[in-house]
N, C-alpha and C positions, 0 to 999 in steps of 0.2 A: 725171794729167791737168790741164793748166793751164786754169783759167777765171778771167775776171777778174770782180771783185765786181759790176761794172755788169751784165754779160751774166747772171751768177747772179740779181740782182734782177729783171732784165726777165723771165727765164724763169719765175721762181717767181710774179712780178706777174700774169703771164698764166694761170698754171695753179692758183693758190691758191683756196679756196673763199671767200665772203664772210665778213665778221667775224660772229661768233655771241655769245651774250651770256655766255659763260664762259671759262675758260682764259686762253690769251693773245690778243692782238689779232692782226689780219691782218699789220699792220706789223711786230709782233714776231716772227711766224711768219716771214715773209721774211727779216728780219734774221738770225735764228737758223738758217734753212737755208742761207742765204748762206754764214755762218761755219762751218757744218758742212762744206760743199763744198770750201771752202778751207782750214781748219785742223783742225776737230774730228773726231771719230770718228762712225761710223754711229749710235751709240747717242744721241748728242745730238739728231741730226736725227729719229730715231724718237720721242724723248721729247717733241720739239716738236709733232710730228704728233699724238701721243697726248693731250697736253694741249689742243691746239687743238680736237680733236673732242669733247672732253668725257671721255674715257677716263681710266683711272689706271694702267695697266700694259701694255707692249707686248712682243710675241715675235714675231720675224721667223725663219721656218724654211724649209728647203728640203722642198717638198711632194712631191718626186719621188725623195726618197732615205730614207724615213722606215720603210722595210720592214726595215731591217736591226736594228731593235730598240735602237739605242744613241741617244746624245744628240748625236752629232757632226753631225746634220743642223740643229740649232740655229745660226743665224748670229749673232743677238744678241737678248738678253732682259733684262728686269728683273723678270721673274715671280718670286716666291718659289720658292726651289731645290726645296722638297719638292713644288711642283706640276709644276715642270719635269721632275722624274724620271718623272712619269707621262706626259708629253706623248707619248712614242712610241706608246703604246697608243692614244691620242686621235686622233693624226693618221693611224695606220694605219686606224683604223675609218672616218675620213673618206674616206680613200682607197679603202677596200674597198666602199664604199657607193655609189660613182659611177663611171658608165662613162667612157670616154675622151672620148666627145662631150660628156658633161655636163659634164666637168672643163673643157673648153674654153669652153663656153657659161657656165660659172660665172665666168669672169675677171672681175675688179671687180664682182662681185654679193654684197653683204654678207649673211652668213648668221649666225644666232644658234644656239648649241647649248647644251643643259644640261650643266653640269659633273658628273662622277660624284659620288654621295653621299657616298663615302668620302673625299674630298678636303677638307681644312680651308681655307677662304679667309679672308683677313684680314677683320676686322671691317668690315661696311659695304660690303663688295664684292657685286655680284649673283653669284648662282649660275648665271648664264648668261654666255657669252663670245661675243664676235664673231669671225668668221673672214672674212677677205678674201683671195681667192686673186688672184695677179698673175703676169705673165710678165716675166722679164728674159731676153732672148734665147731660148735654148732651155730655160732653166731655169724651172720653176713653183716661186714661192714663195708662203708663206702667212703673212700678217699676223694675228695673234690679239691680241685686246684684252680686258683685264679693265676693267670699269667699275662706278662706284658704283650701289647699288640704285636710287637716285631719279633717275637720268639716262637719258634716253632719246635714243640715238645718232642723228643724221641719217644717212639712207641717201645722200644727196647727198655730205654731208660725207665719209662713209666711202669712197665710191667716189673722191672727190678725194685724200684722203690715200693711198689705194691706189696711184694714179698716182704721187704724189710719192715715197711708199716705194720704188715701183719704180725710179724716178730716182735717188734716193738709192743703192740697193742697186747699181746698174750702175755707179757712180762710186766707192763706198767699200767694197764688199764682194766678195770672192772668190767668185762663185757659178758658175765655170765648172763644166761637167760633171765629176764626180769619176772620176779615173781609175784607180780600184782595179778589179781583175780581176772582183771579185765582180758589179759593175755594168755591166761592158763586155759588149757582144754580140760573139761571135767571129764571123769572117768565114764560118764554116760556117751558124752560126746565122741570120745576115743572108742567106745564100744561100737558106736553107729558107723564110725570111720572104719573100723575093721570089717564090719560086715559088708559096707559098701565096697571095700577094697577086695574082698572075696567074690565081688561080682553080684551081690544080692541087690534087688530093687528095694526101693522104699517100703512098697507092701510087704516084701518078705521079711525084710527087718523089723517091720511092725509086728508081724506074726511072731517072730524069733523073740524079740524082747516084750511082747505083750503090752505094747503101747500104740497109739493111733500114728496112721500114715502122716498126718500133719506135724505131729510131735517129731517124728524122725526128720522131716524136711526142715523144721525149724532147727533141730540139732546140726544138721549138716550146713545150713545157712550160717550158723553161728560159727561153725569150724571155719568157713570160707572168709567170714569177716576177721576172725582172729588171725588167721594165717596169711590174710591179704591175698587170696587166690580168688579166680574168678569162675572156675568150675570144679566139678567133683573130682575129675582126673587130676587136676592141678593140686588140689587138697590131698588127695591120695599121694601124689608126687612127693609133696611137702612133708607128709607124715612118714613116708619110708625114708626120706632122707635124714629126718630127726629122730628115727628109730621109735615112733610112736605106734606103729602097727608091724 
């Protein structure tokens, strides 16, 4: 995507938070983000946002693909690798504790979470980390920040860099929905989900589709596993948000 330096400077000028007393200045942030959009990689822009808000390390991950237990949901990070290896369990835990409605309401709302006791952090780094959920199209992303022990991160600043991180990711990262079969809903699963969303019971859907009640329940269970939802209502909300039904 071709974007002129002037247009980039204008867009960041209007969106960037006011200057704070640490890290890089507002003018430096605008310049570095402009360079990132035109020439550099996503990491350079995330590093600028991290420094500006007073944090020390960044990690941007897909928040809707973490249930596979691997590290391929990590988009860009400068966290120490031994910590990154543990991230799958951390992000899965964050997903499991919130409903689909809560996930939608949590967008751009910074949250602080304790780091597991068995993780060794660099000296001087707080044992809490900050997580900001953001959306890029249909993809839900999670910006996770480590920060020094003596730094209090600004809620307004975190929301601002969440918006800018989403903008950068939309331009610099491939966050399209992964096309692996494991995470795709089949036509039959979507069909079952549609009838459930219409208020039909498993027995009624079984009669409509001409298959057994157990098969219907298996399809719905598969849908909840793939969408990381816990109930049929959450699965329906997920499907509506992603225009599946």
